[in-house]
C-alpha positions in Angstrom: 0.0 -0.1 0.0 1.3 3.6 -1.2 -0.1 5.8 2.0 -1.5 9.4 0.9 -2.2 11.9 4.1 -21.3 4.4 -29.1 -17.4 4.5 -29.4 -15.8 7.2 -31.1 -13.5 6.2 -34.1 -9.9 7.4 -33.8 -10.2 9.0 -37.4 -13.2 11.2 -35.9 -10.9 12.2 -32.9 -8.0 13.1 -35.3 -10.5 15.1 -37.6 -11.0 17.6 -34.6 -7.3 18.6 -35.0 -7.8 19.9 -38.7 -10.8 19.1 -40.6 -13.3 21.3 -38.8 -13.2 24.6 -39.6 -15.4 27.5 -40.9 -14.9 30.3 -43.0 -13.8 34.0 -41.7 -16.9 36.4 -41.8 -17.5 38.5 -44.4 -15.8 41.8 -43.4 -13.5 40.3 -40.9 -9.8 40.1 -42.0 -8.2 36.6 -41.0 -5.9 36.6 -38.1 -3.1 35.1 -36.8 -5.2 32.5 -35.2 -6.4 31.3 -38.4 -4.6 28.1 -38.0 -6.4 26.2 -40.5 -7.6 29.0 -42.6 -10.9 30.0 -41.1 -12.0 32.0 -38.2 -13.3 35.3 -37.2 -15.0 37.2 -34.7 -19.1 37.3 -34.5 -19.9 40.7 -34.5 -16.4 41.7 -33.9 -15.0 45.1 -35.4 -11.8 44.7 -37.9 -9.0 44.3 -36.1 -5.1 44.2 -36.7 -3.6 41.1 -37.9 -1.2 40.9 -35.3 -3.9 40.3 -32.5 -4.0 36.5 -31.8 -7.2 35.1 -30.5 -5.5 34.9 -27.2 -5.1 38.2 -27.0 -8.6 39.0 -27.8 -10.0 36.5 -25.1 -7.5 37.7 -22.6 -8.8 41.4 -23.3 -12.3 39.8 -22.6 -11.6 38.6 -19.2 -10.7 35.0 -19.9 -7.8 33.5 -18.0 -6.9 30.7 -15.4 -9.8 29.1 -14.2 -12.1 32.1 -15.8 -15.2 30.7 -17.3 -15.1 30.5 -21.2 -18.1 29.3 -22.8 -17.7 26.9 -26.1 -19.9 24.9 -28.1 -18.6 22.7 -31.1 -20.2 20.2 -33.8 -18.4 18.2 -36.4 -17.9 19.9 -39.9 -19.4 23.5 -38.3 -16.5 24.4 -36.2 -16.4 26.0 -32.8 -18.1 29.0 -31.0 -16.4 30.8 -28.1 -18.4 33.3 -25.5 -16.7 35.3 -23.1 -18.8 38.3 -21.6 -20.4 40.1 -24.2 -18.0 38.7 -27.1 -18.5 36.1 -29.3 -16.2 34.3 -31.6 -15.9 31.4 -34.0 -12.8 29.3 -34.6 -11.4 26.1 -35.7 -11.5 23.7 -33.1 -7.7 22.9 -33.4 -7.0 26.5 -32.1 -8.6 25.8 -28.8 -5.5 23.7 -27.5 -3.4 26.9 -28.0 -5.9 29.0 -25.9 -5.8 26.3 -23.1 -2.2 26.1 -23.0 -1.7 29.8 -22.7 -4.8 31.0 -20.8 -6.2 28.1 -19.1 -9.4 28.9 -18.8 -12.4 26.8 -17.6 -14.1 25.6 -20.5 -17.9 25.8 -20.0 -20.2 23.6 -22.4 -23.7 22.1 -22.5 -22.3 18.4 -22.4 -21.8 15.4 -24.4 -21.9 16.7 -28.0 -19.5 19.3 -27.6 -17.1 17.2 -25.4 -17.2 14.3 -28.0 -16.2 17.1 -30.8 -13.4 18.3 -29.0 -11.7 15.3 -27.2 -8.6 15.4 -29.7 -7.9 18.7 -28.4 -7.3 17.3 -24.9 -8.3 20.4 -22.8 -8.0 20.8 -19.2 -10.4 22.5 -16.5 -13.9 22.5 -17.7 -17.6 23.0 -16.3 -20.0 20.5 -17.9 -23.6 22.1 -17.6 -25.4 18.6 -17.8 -22.8 16.7 -15.3 -23.5 19.8 -12.4 -27.2 19.3 -13.4 -27.1 15.8 -12.1 -25.1 16.9 -9.3 -28.0 19.8 -8.1 -31.0 18.0 -9.1 -30.4 14.2 -9.3 -32.4 11.9 -11.7 -31.3 11.3 -15.3 -33.2 13.8 -17.3 -30.5 16.1 -18.8 -31.9 17.5 -22.0 -30.8 21.0 -22.0 -34.5 22.3 -21.9 -34.9 20.8 -18.6 -31.5 21.7 -17.4 -32.1 25.3 -18.2 -35.7 25.2 -16.8 -34.5 23.4 -13.5 -31.6 25.8 -13.1 -33.6 29.0 -13.7 -36.8 28.1 -11.6 -39.4 27.4 -14.5 -41.8 25.1 -14.5 -40.5 21.8 -16.1 -44.1 20.3 -16.6 -44.7 23.4 -19.0 -41.4 22.9 -21.3 -42.5 23.9 -24.8 -42.4 21.6 -27.6 -41.7 22.6 -31.4 -45.1 24.1 -33.0 -46.6 23.9 -29.7 -50.2 25.5 -29.9 -51.8 27.4 -26.8 -55.4 26.3 -27.0 -56.5 29.4 -25.4 -54.3 31.8 -27.1 -53.6 30.0 -30.4 -49.9 30.0 -31.4 -47.6 30.4 -28.5 -45.1 33.5 -28.7 -41.6 31.9 -29.5 -39.8 35.2 -29.9 -36.9 35.7 -32.6 -35.7 32.5 -34.0 -32.3 33.6 -33.8 -32.5 34.0 -30.1 -32.2 30.7 -28.1 -34.4 32.1 -25.2 -37.8 32.6 -25.5 -39.8 35.9 -24.3 -41.2 33.3 -21.6 -37.7 32.3 -20.5 -37.7 29.0 -21.9 -35.1 27.6 -24.6 -36.3 27.6 -28.0 -37.2 23.7 -29.0 -35.7 24.1 -32.5 -32.2 25.2 -30.9 -32.5 22.3 -28.3 -33.3 19.9 -31.2 -30.1 20.7 -33.1 -30.8 24.4 -34.0 -27.6 25.3 -32.1 -25.3 23.6 -34.7 -26.8 25.0 -37.7 -24.1 27.4 -38.2 -21.0 28.8 -36.7 -22.6 31.9 -35.4 -25.4 29.6 -33.5 -22.4 27.8 -31.9 -21.0 30.9 -30.3 -24.5 31.9 -29.4 -25.3 28.3 -27.7 -21.8 28.8 -26.0 -23.0 32.1 -24.3 -26.0 30.6 -23.1 -24.0 27.8 -21.5 -22.3 30.3 -19.8 -25.4 31.8 -18.2 -26.5 28.6 -17.0 -23.2 27.7 -15.4 -23.1 30.8 -13.6 -26.6 30.0 -12.0 -25.6 26.7 -11.2 -22.4 28.3 -9.5 -24.9 30.4 -7.3 -27.3 27.2 -6.6 -24.1 25.0 -5.5 -22.9 27.8 -3.2 -26.6 27.6 -1.4 -26.2 23.9 -0.8 -26.2 22.5 2.7 -23.3 19.6 2.1 -20.7 18.4 4.2 -18.1 19.0 1.6 -17.3 21.2 -1.3 -19.9 21.3 -4.1 -18.1 23.5 -6.3 -14.9 21.1 -6.1 -17.4 18.3 -7.0 -18.6 20.3 -9.7 -15.1 20.8 -11.4 -14.4 16.9 -10.9 -17.5 15.6 -12.1 -17.2 17.7 -15.2 -13.7 16.7 -15.9 -14.7 13.4 -15.2 -17.4 13.5 -18.0 -14.4 14.7 -20.4 -12.4 12.0 -19.4 -15.0 9.2 -20.1 -15.2 10.4 -23.7 -11.5 10.1 -23.7 -11.4 6.8 -22.4 -13.9 5.8 -25.4 -11.4 7.2 -27.6 -8.4 6.0 -26.2 -9.8 2.4 -25.5 -8.1 -0.4 -23.7 -5.0 -2.0 -25.0 -6.1 -5.7 -25.8 -3.7 -8.4 -27.3 -6.4 -9.9 -29.9 -4.4 -12.9 -30.6 -4.2 -13.8 -26.7 -8.0 -12.9 -26.3 -8.6 -15.3 -29.1 -6.7 -18.0 -27.2 -8.2 -17.3 -24.0 -11.7 -17.8 -25.3 -10.7 -20.6 -27.4 -9.4 -22.7 -24.4 -12.9 -21.8 -22.3 -15.6 -22.2 -25.1 -14.0 -23.6 -28.2 -13.4 -22.2 -31.4 -15.7 -19.7 -32.8 -18.5 -21.3 -34.1 -19.1 -21.8 -37.9 -23.2 -21.6 -37.9 -25.9 -22.0 -35.7 -25.9 -25.5 -35.7 -22.4 -25.6 -34.9 -22.9 -23.1 -31.8 -25.5 -25.4 -30.6 -23.2 -28.3 -30.8 -20.6 -26.5 -28.9 -23.5 -25.6 -26.3 -24.2 -28.8 -25.6 -20.9 -29.9 -25.0 -20.7 -27.4 -22.5 -23.5 -28.4 -20.8 -22.6 -32.1 -20.6 -19.6 -31.2 -18.5 -22.2 -31.0 -15.8 -25.3 -33.1 -16.7 -23.3 -36.3 -17.6 -22.1 -36.5 -13.8 -23.6 -38.8 -11.8 -26.8 -37.3 -9.9 -27.3 -34.4 -12.2 -30.5 -35.9 -14.0 -31.5 -36.0 -17.7 -33.8 -33.1 -17.9 -32.0 -30.5 -16.2 -31.8 -27.0 -17.4 -28.5 -25.5 -16.2 -30.0 -22.1 -17.2 -32.9 -22.5 -14.8 -32.4 -21.3 -11.4 -35.2 -23.8 -10.0 -33.6 -26.6 -11.7 -30.4 -25.9 -10.2 -31.8 -25.7 -6.9 -33.2 -29.1 -7.4 -30.1 -30.5 -8.6 -28.5 -29.1 -5.4 -31.1 -30.3 -3.1 -30.5 -33.7 -4.5 -27.2 -34.1 -3.7 -27.9 -32.6 -0.1 -27.3 -28.8 -0.4 -30.0 -26.6 0.6 -29.4 -23.2 -0.4 -31.9 -20.1 -0.8 -30.6 -19.2 -4.0 -28.1 -20.5 -6.5 -25.8 -17.5 -6.8 -22.3 -18.2 -7.6 -21.2 -16.4 -4.5 -23.2 -18.3 -2.3 -21.9 -21.5 -4.0 -18.4 -20.8 -4.0 -17.5 -21.7 -0.1 -19.2 -25.2 -1.1 -17.2 -26.0 -4.3 -15.2 -28.7 -2.6 -18.6 -30.4 -0.9 -19.5 -32.4 -4.1 -18.2 -32.6 -8.0 -21.4 -31.4 -9.2 -21.1 -27.9 -7.1 -17.4 -27.4 -8.8 -18.5 -28.3 -12.6 -21.6 -25.9 -12.0 -19.2 -22.9 -11.1 -16.9 -23.8 -13.9 -19.8 -24.3 -16.3 -20.9 -20.8 -15.2 -17.5 -19.0 -16.0 -17.5 -20.7 -19.2 -21.2 -19.9 -20.2 -20.5 -16.4 -19.6 -17.5 -16.2 -21.8 -19.4 -17.7 -24.3 -22.6 -15.4 -24.4 -21.1 -12.4 -23.2 -17.1 -12.2 -24.0 -16.9 -14.8 -27.1 -15.6 -14.7 -30.5 -18.6 -12.4 -31.5 -17.6 -9.6 -28.7 -14.3 -9.9 -29.7 -14.8 -9.2 -33.5 -17.5 -6.5 -32.7 -15.6 -4.4 -30.0 -11.7 -4.7 -30.9 -10.3 -2.5 -33.3 -6.8 -1.7 -34.1 -5.5 -3.6 -30.3 -8.1 -1.7 -28.3 -11.2 -2.5 -26.8 -13.9 0.6 -27.0 -16.9 1.0 -25.7 -19.1 4.2 -24.4 -18.2 5.5 -21.0 -20.5 7.5 -18.4 -18.8 9.8 -15.6 -21.8 9.3 -13.5 -24.2 6.4 -13.4 -26.5 5.0 -10.9 -27.1 5.9 -7.2 -23.4 5.6 -6.5 -22.3 7.8 -9.3 -19.6 5.7 -10.5 -18.0 6.0 -13.9 -19.5 3.0 -15.9 -18.8 1.4 -19.4 -20.2 -0.5 -22.2 -18.8 -3.3 -24.3 -17.7 -5.4 -21.2 -14.9 -3.1 -19.9 -16.5 -3.2 -16.3 -17.1 -6.7 -16.3 -14.1 -8.1 -17.8 -13.5 -11.9 -16.7 -10.4 -12.6 -14.7 -9.9 -15.4 -17.3 -9.5 -12.7 -20.0 -7.4 -10.1 -18.2 -4.0 -11.6 -19.4 -5.3 -10.4 -22.9 -5.0 -6.9 -21.6 -1.4 -6.0 -22.4 0.5 -2.8 -22.9 1.8 -1.7 -26.1 5.3 -2.1 -27.4 7.4 0.6 -25.7 4.7 1.0 -22.6 3.6 -0.4 -19.7 0.7 0.0 -17.2 0.9 1.5 -14.0 -2.1 0.1 -12.0 -3.5 1.7 -8.6 -6.2 0.5 -6.5 -7.7 2.3 -3.6 -7.5 0.3 -0.4 -10.3 0.3 2.1 -11.7 3.7 0.5 -15.4 3.2 1.8 -15.0 3.0 5.6 -12.4 5.6 5.2 -14.7 7.9 3.4 -17.0 7.1 6.2 -14.4 8.7 8.7 -14.4 11.8 6.7 -17.9 12.5 6.0 -19.7 11.6 9.3 -16.9 13.6 11.1 -16.2 10.8 13.6 -13.0 11.5 15.4 -12.2 8.0 16.7 -13.0 6.4 13.4 -10.9 9.3 11.7 -8.0 8.2 14.1 -8.3 4.5 12.9 -8.4 5.8 9.3 -5.0 7.0 10.3 -3.4 3.7 10.0 -2.6 1.5 6.9 -4.8 -1.0 7.9 -8.1 0.5 9.1 -9.7 -2.7 10.3 -6.8 -3.3 12.7 -7.4 -0.3 15.0 -11.0 -1.0 14.8 -10.7 -4.6 16.0 -8.7 -3.8 18.7 -11.2 -1.3 20.1 -14.0 -3.6 19.5 -12.2 -6.7 21.1 -12.6 -8.8 18.1 -10.9 -10.4 15.5 -9.7 -8.5 12.2 -12.0 -10.3 9.8 -15.0 -9.7 12.3 -14.1 -6.0 12.3 -14.3 -6.0 8.7 -17.4 -7.7 8.4 -19.0 -5.3 11.1 -17.9 -2.1 9.5 -19.4 -3.3 5.8 -22.5 -4.5 7.7 -22.8 -1.1 8.8 -22.6 0.4 5.6 -24.5 -1.9 3.5 -27.4 -2.7 6.1 -26.8 -6.4 7.3 -27.8 -6.5 10.9 -28.0 -10.4 11.8 -25.4 -13.1 11.5 -21.8 -12.6 12.4 -22.1 -9.1 12.3 -24.8 -8.8 14.6 -22.7 -8.5 18.1 -19.8 -6.6 16.3 -22.3 -3.9 15.2 -23.4 -3.2 18.4 -20.0 -2.6 19.6 -19.5 -0.3 16.7 -22.6 1.6 18.0 -20.7 2.3 21.2 -16.9 2.5 19.8 -18.1 5.0 16.7 -21.2 6.6 18.0 -21.0 9.6 15.5 -20.2 7.4 12.4 -23.2 5.1 13.2 -25.7 7.9 13.8 -24.7 9.2 10.4 -25.7 5.9 9.0 -28.9 5.7 11.0 -29.9 9.1 9.9 -29.4 8.5 6.3 -31.4 5.1 6.8 -34.2 7.0 8.3 -34.4 9.8 5.9 -34.3 6.9 3.1 -37.2 5.3 5.0 -39.2 8.0 5.1 -39.0 8.7 1.3 -36.8 12.1 1.8 -34.3 12.4 -0.6 -30.5 12.7 0.8 -27.3 14.4 -0.7 -23.7 13.0 -0.7 -20.9 14.7 1.0 -20.0 16.4 -2.5 -23.4 17.7 -3.1 -25.1 15.5 -5.2 -28.6 15.0 -4.7 -30.0 11.1 -4.6 -33.7 10.7 -4.9 -35.8 8.2 -3.2 -37.9 6.2 -5.2 -41.9 6.1 -4.5 -43.3 3.4 -2.9 -45.2 0.9 -5.5 -48.9 1.1 -5.4 -51.3 -1.3 -3.5 -48.6 -2.7 -1.1 -50.0 -4.4 1.9 -48.6 -3.5 5.3 -45.7 -5.9 5.3 -45.0 -5.1 1.6 -44.8 -1.2 2.6 -42.4 -2.1 5.5 -40.1 -4.0 3.6 -40.2 -1.5 1.0 -39.5 1.6 3.5 -36.5 -0.8 4.6 -35.1 -1.3 1.4 -35.4 2.3 0.6 -33.5 3.2 3.9 -30.8 0.7 2.9 -30.3 2.3 -0.5 -29.9 6.0 1.0 -27.3 4.7 3.6 -25.5 2.8 0.6 -25.6 5.8 -1.5 -24.2 8.4 0.8 -21.1 6.2 1.4 -20.7 4.9 -2.0 -21.6 8.2 -3.6 -19.2 10.1 -1.7 -16.4 7.7 -2.5 -17.0 7.5 -6.1 -16.8 11.5 -5.7 -13.4 11.0 -4.2 -12.3 8.4 -6.7 -13.1 10.9 -9.5 -11.5 13.7 -8.3 -8.6 11.5 -7.9 -8.8 10.4 -11.4 -9.0 13.8 -13.1 -6.0 14.9 -10.5 -4.4 12.1 -12.1 -5.0 12.9 -15.8 -3.5 16.6 -15.6 -0.4 15.5 -13.6 0.7 12.5 -16.0 0.0 15.1 -19.0 3.5 15.9 -19.0 4.7 12.1 -19.4 2.5 11.3 -22.3 0.7 8.9 -20.2 -3.0 7.9 -20.4 -5.6 6.8 -18.1 -6.8 3.6 -20.2 -9.4 2.2 -17.5 -11.3 3.6 -14.6 -12.7 0.1 -12.6 -14.5 0.9 -9.6 -11.7 2.1 -7.1 -8.9 1.3 -9.9 -7.0 3.1 -12.1 -4.9 1.4 -15.2 -2.5 4.2 -17.0 -0.7 3.4 -20.3 2.6 5.2 -20.3 6.0 4.8 -21.8 8.3 2.3 -20.1 11.1 4.5 -19.2 8.4 6.7 -17.5 6.9 4.3 -15.4 8.3 5.1 -12.1 7.5 8.6 -12.6 4.2 7.8 -13.7 3.7 5.8 -10.1 5.2 8.2 -8.2 2.6 10.8 -9.9 -0.3 8.5 -9.0 0.8 8.8 -5.1 1.3 12.1 -5.2 -2.2 13.0 -6.8 -3.8 10.6 -4.2 -2.3 13.0 -1.6 -3.1 16.1 -3.0 -7.0 14.8 -3.5 -7.0 13.5 -0.1 -5.8 16.9 1.1 -8.3 18.9 -0.8 -11.0 16.6 -0.4 -11.0 16.7 3.5 -10.7 20.4 3.5 -8.3 20.1 6.6 -11.1 19.1 8.7 -9.8 15.2 9.3 -6.6 13.4 8.8 -7.7 10.3 7.4 -5.1 8.3 5.4 -6.1 7.2 2.0 -3.9 4.4 0.5 -3.3 2.5 -2.8 -1.7 -0.5 -4.1 0.4 0.6 -7.1 2.3 -1.6 -9.6 4.2 -1.6 -12.7 3.0 -4.5 -15.0 3.1 -5.6 -18.5 -0.5 -7.4 -18.2 -3.4 -6.4 -16.2 -3.6 -10.1 -15.0 0.4 -9.4 -13.3 -1.1 -7.1 -10.8 -2.3 -8.5 -7.6 -5.9 -8.6 -6.4 
């Protein structure tokens, strides 16, 4: 442990640097910032050719950390807004602006991010990401974002061509103004009109600036234990990192992957009949064993329970984690678990998966910067659930290596911070948090670990029961924090994470009896408790990830995977040690900023330099 006190094609990414440009506006002379032959100021007066775009932006107020609006679209260009000034530019110019002015790029969300991903921009403000932080939920259409942020009734959002049945057609105002007289956004702009031409891009960027300004005011008014503004910054950059991850892709040795898949499920089937034959062969590894039964359907949980009951194993369900401790009890259990591994590879990670998602030695899938109650980064194409059997195929390219870092005991350490429990914070100063907790409770370390995890995830019986009672006595502040979250969720009250993200509680289902209501309320309470701890942990992880992203830039290193609490970095071999040290230093920096000097919990990570992902421990 190291201490710390729709995939986008590469061709499209490369096009950002040169192909997307717009012609100069009539009457405006090209300037030195026309790097690719076309940009000019919207409504700007004629200016001296020696005045660069950077000079103009600086004169308008752009600078380090200051908001600079931007909107961009393929084959149209980019529009900028700062103060009351507007510009249309080639996207390639934004890299120079970023390097010289270091602004906080402010955009609506994914469409602009995907267009500009090749520019490798720095600090940003993603209006959509901040909206999720402020209001929760998944409705991030610009019209809804704008309405909620400006205090308008979202139930009255206008639609294109909408009629007012009492007064005829509604007054939509000037079609060239994205904001209607009634304060709502023009549906035409939201539905794609914003990128009809370069001038509209600049106007759309200006509206993003207005929305972001109001969002900052709302964040400042939040009652949260952490720093919502800091969370907004990191959540925004995490969305940018998500797009970079789907463009960059995860290095994968296709030949080795094919070998590993073949070893588990056999060669690629020639046709449907051959696929059925291979499936039957996999099934017979279980069904041909004594005691299995002739008509057994391995894909039917009821049949599997009957199978297990016939060999004297009574379990409430047939989940693999429940059967794993029973593997040695009977050959059928071992065969069933091995069959499930093979079936998962065959149906989800087989030859078809390899052919569909791996190109040019990279596994690519769509990434999200925040998904679900926990707010974790997630990915498609199997990137977040790659079986251990296939990890040997994740290999660094020639001349490069991986630096892998995995946070240790992140959630109990986060609990120590967000709850403000001084005793748990003192335990969090140790390399192994569970050791001082076990000593304080007077139990073995494994029991202490189970108790802490049970407290966060809602288990109240079994091995954890007595130790949980000890936790209430030893760490009353942390336990009160969890109990309060449970009661708020149980009552249906929304909760906010330490960083300020709203987590909405689902309504109870209709027509529940009394027992059903109690069960649903209890589940909602556990959901709230889990969301506060896991949500804060996700916020911490993303803050660390985007800090690593920034600090690694001089090393020509790229993050290629964010998996739960783990980072995988692809780096030139000769810079591996420097990258490892950077990951640790970034963790220290993140821990200091996130705790805001209120606690001194240590955050730790297991860091290793490996050629293949499977070479890392854990």
